[in-house]
C-alpha positions, 0 to 999 in steps of 0.5 A: 500500500502506498501513502497517497490519499485514497477515496471513492471514485465514480464514472465521470458524469454520474453525479447522482452516484457520486452524491450517494457515495459521498454522503454514505462516506460522510454518514459512516464518519458521522455515525461514529461521532454520534456514537451510533453503532450497528448494535445500538442504532435502535436506541437512537430512534426516539432521539429528540436531537435534531441532528440525530433525527436528520441523520436517521432520516426522521427529519430533513429529507436528505435521502429524498434529495439523493433519490434514496429513502430518507432512512438510508443511513439507518440502513447502512449503519445497521448493515455495516456499522460506522466508520470505526466498526468498519476500520476495526473489522477490515484494517485492524487485523492488518495491524494498521493504526487509525492515525489520521483516520481518527475522528477530528474530536480525537486528534484525527482528520475525519469529520462530516459536514452537517446532514442537511 
């Protein structure tokens, strides 16, 4: 593996798919920041926090704007977990440290724009 930054790529001109991929990646990071995991996501269903409600698709309509169901991130996190869960599952066995792939709140570079 090399040291250059890597990220998702899509076919040129497929803007809708790019938007979906981008917001799913942001959502995996945001779920970790909120403390939402594949195991505890159900406990957030009745949250009064407007940020969490938008993230889960109860308010805001981001999914609709992307051509998805508004609960798309609920479904993603339930199936694959948040960013930290995925890192632990796939990269921890390779003995890779999180390093800069840690949340900004923990000294890393990962953050997500607001789900609006």
